[in-house]
Structure formats: structure tokens, C-alpha cells
C-alpha positions as CSV (number, residue, x, y, z in Angstrom):
1,X,105.3,133.2,115.9
2,X,103.2,135.9,117.6
3,X,103.2,134.6,121.2
4,X,101.6,136.7,123.9
5,X,104.1,137.2,126.8
6,X,103.7,138.8,130.2
7,X,104.3,142.6,129.7
8,X,106.4,143.3,132.8
9,X,110.0,142.5,133.5
10,X,109.6,141.7,137.2
11,X,106.3,140.1,138.1
12,X,105.1,141.0,141.5
13,X,101.4,140.5,141.6
14,X,100.0,142.2,144.7
15,X,96.3,141.4,144.1
16,X,94.5,138.9,141.9
17,X,91.0,138.6,140.7
18,X,90.2,136.3,143.7
19,X,91.3,138.7,146.4
20,X,88.8,140.5,148.6
21,X,88.5,144.3,148.4
22,X,87.8,145.7,144.9
23,X,88.8,142.9,142.5
24,X,86.4,140.1,143.6
25,X,83.4,142.2,142.5
26,X,84.7,141.8,139.0
27,X,84.4,138.0,139.0
28,X,80.9,137.5,140.5
29,X,79.0,139.9,138.3
30,X,77.8,139.6,134.7
31,X,79.7,140.1,132.5
32,X,82.9,139.6,134.4
33,X,86.6,140.1,134.0
34,X,89.8,139.1,135.9
35,X,91.9,142.0,137.0
36,X,95.4,141.8,138.6
37,X,97.6,144.4,140.2
38,X,101.4,144.3,139.6
39,X,103.8,146.7,141.1
40,X,106.7,145.6,138.9
41,X,108.9,144.2,141.7
42,X,109.1,147.0,144.3
43,X,107.5,150.2,145.6
44,X,107.7,153.4,143.6
45,X,107.4,154.1,139.9
46,X,110.1,151.7,138.7
47,X,108.5,149.4,136.2
48,X,107.3,149.7,132.6
49,X,104.4,148.1,130.8
50,X,105.9,146.6,127.6
51,X,104.4,145.5,124.3
52,X,103.6,141.8,124.8
53,X,103.3,140.7,121.2
54,X,104.5,141.6,117.7
55,X,102.6,144.8,117.7
56,X,99.8,146.7,119.6
57,X,97.9,149.8,118.8
58,X,96.5,152.3,121.3
59,X,92.7,152.1,121.0
60,X,91.6,154.5,123.8
61,X,92.9,156.7,126.6
62,X,90.6,157.7,129.4
63,X,90.7,159.9,132.5
64,X,93.6,162.3,131.7
65,X,93.0,165.6,133.5
66,X,90.1,164.3,135.6
67,X,89.7,162.7,139.0
68,X,88.7,159.4,137.4
69,X,91.2,156.6,137.3
70,X,93.3,156.7,134.1
71,X,92.8,153.8,131.8
72,X,94.6,152.7,128.6
73,X,93.4,150.2,126.1
74,X,95.8,148.3,123.8
75,X,94.8,146.0,121.0
76,X,97.0,143.6,119.0
77,X,97.2,144.4,115.3
78,X,97.3,140.7,114.4
79,X,96.1,137.5,116.1
80,X,98.3,136.3,119.0
81,X,99.1,132.8,120.3
82,X,98.1,132.5,123.9
83,X,98.0,129.4,126.2
84,X,94.2,129.0,125.6
85,X,93.4,130.8,122.4
86,X,94.6,132.1,119.1
87,X,92.9,135.4,118.4
88,X,93.3,139.2,118.7
89,X,93.8,140.4,122.3
90,X,92.8,143.6,124.0
91,X,94.5,144.7,127.3
92,X,93.1,147.4,129.6
93,X,95.8,149.0,131.9
94,X,94.9,151.3,134.8
95,X,96.6,153.8,137.2
96,X,99.1,155.3,134.7
97,X,99.8,158.9,135.5
98,X,98.6,161.9,133.3
99,X,102.2,162.8,132.5
100,X,102.7,159.3,130.9
101,X,99.4,159.1,129.1
102,X,99.9,162.5,127.6
103,X,102.9,161.0,125.7
104,X,100.5,158.6,124.0
105,X,97.9,159.0,121.3
106,X,95.1,156.9,119.8
107,X,96.4,155.0,116.8
108,X,100.0,154.9,118.1
109,X,101.7,151.5,117.6
110,X,104.4,149.7,119.6
111,X,106.5,146.7,118.7
112,X,107.3,143.6,120.8
113,X,109.1,144.4,124.1
114,X,109.0,148.2,123.5
115,X,108.2,150.2,126.6
116,X,104.8,151.9,126.5
117,X,104.3,153.6,129.9
118,X,105.6,153.5,133.5
119,X,103.5,152.4,136.5
120,X,101.6,155.0,138.5
121,X,99.1,155.5,141.3
122,X,96.5,157.7,139.5
123,X,93.0,157.3,140.9
124,X,93.8,157.2,144.6
125,X,95.8,154.0,144.4
126,X,97.7,153.1,147.5
127,X,100.9,152.7,145.6
128,X,102.4,152.6,142.1
129,X,101.3,149.6,140.1
130,X,99.5,148.5,136.9
131,X,95.9,147.3,137.1
132,X,95.7,144.8,134.2
133,X,92.7,143.2,132.6
134,X,92.8,141.0,129.5
135,X,90.1,140.4,126.9
136,X,90.1,137.9,124.0
137,X,89.4,139.5,120.6
138,X,89.1,143.1,119.5
139,X,88.1,146.3,121.4
140,X,84.3,146.5,121.5
141,X,81.9,149.3,122.2
142,X,83.5,151.9,124.5
143,X,86.0,149.3,125.7
144,X,84.2,148.6,128.9
145,X,80.7,148.0,130.2
146,X,79.1,147.9,133.7
147,X,78.3,144.5,135.2
148,X,75.5,143.6,137.5
149,X,77.6,144.7,140.5
150,X,77.9,148.2,138.9
151,X,81.5,147.6,138.2
152,X,83.2,148.5,134.9
153,X,84.6,145.4,133.2
154,X,86.5,145.0,129.9
155,X,84.4,144.8,126.7
156,X,85.9,142.8,123.8
157,X,84.5,140.7,120.9
158,X,85.7,137.4,122.6
159,X,85.0,138.2,126.3
160,X,87.4,138.4,129.3
161,X,90.3,136.0,129.9
162,X,92.2,135.1,133.1
163,X,95.8,136.5,132.9
164,X,97.3,133.1,133.3
165,X,95.2,131.9,130.3
166,X,96.5,134.8,128.2
167,X,100.1,135.3,128.9
168,X,103.1,133.0,128.5
169,X,106.2,133.7,130.7
170,X,109.3,134.5,128.6
171,X,112.0,133.6,131.0
172,X,114.5,135.6,129.0
173,X,112.4,138.7,129.6
174,X,110.3,138.3,132.8
175,X,111.5,137.3,136.3
176,X,108.8,136.0,138.7
177,X,109.1,137.5,142.1
178,X,105.5,136.8,143.1
179,X,102.7,135.2,141.0
180,X,100.2,135.4,143.9
181,X,99.3,131.7,143.3
182,X,98.5,132.1,139.6
183,X,100.0,129.4,137.4
184,X,101.5,130.8,134.2
185,X,103.0,128.7,131.5
186,X,106.6,129.1,130.4
187,X,107.0,130.1,126.8
188,X,108.2,127.2,124.7
189,X,109.1,128.0,121.1
190,X,109.2,124.8,119.0
191,X,111.9,124.2,116.5
192,X,110.8,126.0,113.3
193,X,111.4,123.0,111.1
194,X,109.2,120.8,113.3
195,X,106.4,123.5,113.4
196,X,106.4,123.7,109.6
197,X,105.4,120.0,109.5
198,X,102.1,120.6,111.3
199,X,98.8,121.0,109.5
200,X,95.1,121.3,110.6
201,X,92.2,119.4,109.1
202,X,89.4,121.4,107.5
203,X,86.7,118.7,106.7
204,X,84.1,118.0,109.4
205,X,85.0,114.3,109.5
206,X,88.2,113.4,107.5
207,X,88.9,109.8,106.6
208,X,92.3,108.3,107.5
209,X,93.1,105.7,104.8
210,X,95.7,103.0,104.6
211,X,97.1,104.4,101.4
212,X,97.1,107.6,99.1
213,X,93.8,107.1,97.4
214,X,90.0,106.5,98.0
215,X,90.5,102.9,96.9
216,X,92.3,102.2,100.2
217,X,90.3,101.3,103.3
218,X,89.4,104.1,105.8
219,X,90.3,103.1,109.3
220,X,89.3,106.2,111.3
221,X,88.1,109.7,111.0
222,X,89.4,113.0,112.3
223,X,87.2,115.9,113.3
224,X,87.7,119.4,111.9
225,X,90.6,121.3,113.4
226,X,92.7,118.3,114.3
227,X,96.4,119.0,114.5
228,X,98.4,116.5,112.5
229,X,102.1,116.1,111.6
230,X,102.5,115.6,107.8
231,X,105.5,113.5,106.8
232,X,105.2,114.1,103.1
233,X,102.6,114.6,100.3
234,X,102.0,111.8,97.8
235,X,99.9,112.8,94.8
236,X,98.0,115.3,97.0
237,X,97.6,112.8,99.8
238,X,99.2,113.7,103.2
239,X,101.1,110.9,104.9
240,X,100.7,111.2,108.6
241,X,102.3,107.9,109.7
242,X,103.9,104.9,108.1
243,X,100.6,103.6,106.8
244,X,98.1,106.5,107.3
245,X,97.0,109.1,104.7
246,X,94.5,111.9,104.5
247,X,93.3,113.9,101.5
248,X,95.6,116.9,101.0
249,X,92.7,119.1,99.9
250,X,91.4,119.1,103.4
251,X,94.5,120.2,105.4
252,X,95.8,123.7,106.0
253,X,98.7,125.5,107.6
254,X,96.4,128.1,109.0
255,X,96.1,127.7,112.7
256,X,92.5,127.7,113.9
257,X,91.4,129.5,117.0
258,X,91.0,126.2,118.8
259,X,92.3,122.8,117.7
260,X,92.5,119.2,118.8
261,X,95.8,117.4,119.6
262,X,96.3,114.0,118.1
263,X,97.8,110.8,119.6
264,X,98.0,107.1,118.7
265,X,96.4,103.9,119.9
266,X,98.5,101.3,121.7
267,X,96.2,98.3,121.9
268,X,96.5,95.6,119.2
269,X,92.8,96.3,118.2
270,X,90.9,99.0,120.1
271,X,87.1,99.0,120.3
272,X,85.2,102.3,119.4
273,X,82.0,103.0,121.3
274,X,79.0,105.3,120.7
275,X,79.6,106.9,124.1
276,X,81.7,106.2,127.3
277,X,81.2,102.5,128.0
278,X,78.4,102.5,125.3
279,X,77.6,100.3,122.3
280,X,80.6,98.9,120.4
281,X,80.6,100.4,116.9
282,X,81.4,98.3,113.8
283,X,82.1,101.0,111.2
284,X,85.8,102.0,111.1
285,X,86.4,99.9,114.1
286,X,88.1,98.3,115.9
287,X,91.2,100.5,115.5
288,X,94.5,98.8,114.7
289,X,97.5,99.6,116.8
290,X,99.1,103.0,116.0
291,X,96.0,104.6,114.6
292,X,96.0,108.4,114.8
293,X,93.1,109.8,116.9
294,X,92.0,113.3,117.9
295,X,91.6,114.1,121.6
296,X,88.3,116.1,121.6
297,X,87.3,115.4,125.2
298,X,88.2,113.2,128.1
299,X,85.5,111.9,130.5
300,X,85.8,109.3,133.2
301,X,88.7,107.5,131.6
302,X,87.2,107.7,128.0
303,X,88.3,109.9,125.1
304,X,86.0,111.3,122.4
305,X,87.8,111.0,119.0
306,X,84.9,112.2,116.8
307,X,81.2,112.7,116.8
308,X,79.7,109.9,118.9
309,X,83.0,108.0,118.8
310,X,84.8,107.1,122.1
311,X,87.7,104.9,123.0
312,X,89.3,103.8,126.3
313,X,91.9,106.3,127.5
314,X,94.4,103.8,128.8
315,X,95.2,102.6,125.3
316,X,96.2,106.0,123.8
317,X,99.6,107.6,123.9
């Protein structure tokens, strides 16, 4: 699985996107991005920036031989799995010295955990570090654009992303010395056999039936991109629990950019409403105990399970 991991071996974030000085101007303008500085654990040029996914390609190198701050753009060659998205990723890295960037060339590729460049202080930085900005999607335009504060921010097809929403922490690779208050998720790699059992719905509203055929009653619906665990296929019907089936033509192994987790009802019979605390619906309701439901949205103790369909959150597990 192409997980996106933090690209430095010793995390020591010295400035986040919320700090005063230069970075805060990035987050209040339009468009915005979320830069961090990391000096790789200690002063001096001691740390490398490593390839954080299966493969990246050098998209652009800027500033070599000039007084401008050097900047390097890297783009994943395939979609990555991040804490909040599944898409290509583009990373902008600043302050790398001329001598390091001269070793690189546009189109050059690096594999996971391969060292790319050592930290620097190019551009009048006060000490050696990496200035890191993350964007969802592919490199766009010139790679950056000025915001309304006259600050250059990253330009990608999917917009900027906070670093803690982009990188997992691989504890076998990165040691956290200082996260500067940012909350990163540890990388958890599920058992391969378990992961192979998961599928994703492709119909806009997919019926859950009490048997493998359209002659069985439909007890609920799942929205498109619901994540379900398939126990087995029976005559092209996917069994997702002891008594629940969905049509096999409308499930896929392809992971969508965003998907809904599924859980199960715990009440003997659970009312479905048109909105939080709204009208009780009669069609495909009430839901019997153990019914699979998608978690589309949670609001004031209620869960949205499909278009205009809500249930009480206390009866879902």
C-alpha cells in the first residue's frame, strides 16, 4: 500500500503554519498553504529529506545560482494513501543549498525512503532546515502562486494540505523529537488478508437485501463509496453479514479518494428519520438489529446514513 510517511528521520519542527513571523501569512491569505520548518533534530546540516512514498519525480528546481530561496518540487508518480485523502501528492521543499540541487534534475525519480537532499540554509535562513509545504494532487501551473498577502503558496490540482493531514508517522523510520503541537497519526498497516476483503460501493444508493437476489426484501441502502467487508460472493451477490447481501456488480476493490466507514445498529428496531429528530420514515425502516449503515455525517447525536436518512447515534457501533 502506497502510504505517505513523514520524510525526515528525526522530526524537530521549529516553526509551524500557526507561528508568527513568516509562516502565518500563508494561512490567512487566499489561496493558502501550511508550511512547517524542520531542522532534522539538531543544528547544522545533518538531516536528509527522504522519498515519503513508493516513488516521487522531480517536477521543478528553482533558485539555483540566484539570491532567491531555492525550492524543490516533488510529485508522487501514483496516488498515495494519506490520513485524509487518497490522491497524488506534491511537496515543495525550500532552503536546500545550490550544491545539493545541482545533483538533481527534472524528471529524476526516487524510491521510498531513498535520500533526496540534505537540509540547508539557502535564502538567508537563520539555520539549516527544510521548509516543507504539501499539496493534494498534481503539480499545477508554475508550482506556486501568489496569495492575497503577496506570499508565494503551493499550487496543485487539489489544493494545499496541512502536514498532519498528509503524513503518517512510520515509527520504524521517524523518531519524533518535537512535533510543535501538531498531531500526526501513526502508520498502521492492516493485515493484508483483512484488507483484501474490503470493497467499495459504486451505486448512488445500493440496496442491502436479506438474501442473494432481488426477490429478497431490501432493509437499508448504502451511499456510493461506502466501505464494506465482503465475506463471500454468492451468485454475484456479496454477503456482508450473516443475513445481508448487496449486488456484486456495484462493488469494487478500487479505493475512492474519499469513502464512508460502515457500522452496525444495536437497537432491536431503529427508527430512520428524514433529518436529525425529524419525521420517522416508513420505507426501509425501522432497521433491524445488526443492520449495516454508512457513517456519512454526525450532527448533534445523529448520524446520516444516506440521502435524507438519519438515525440516532447511540444505537450504532
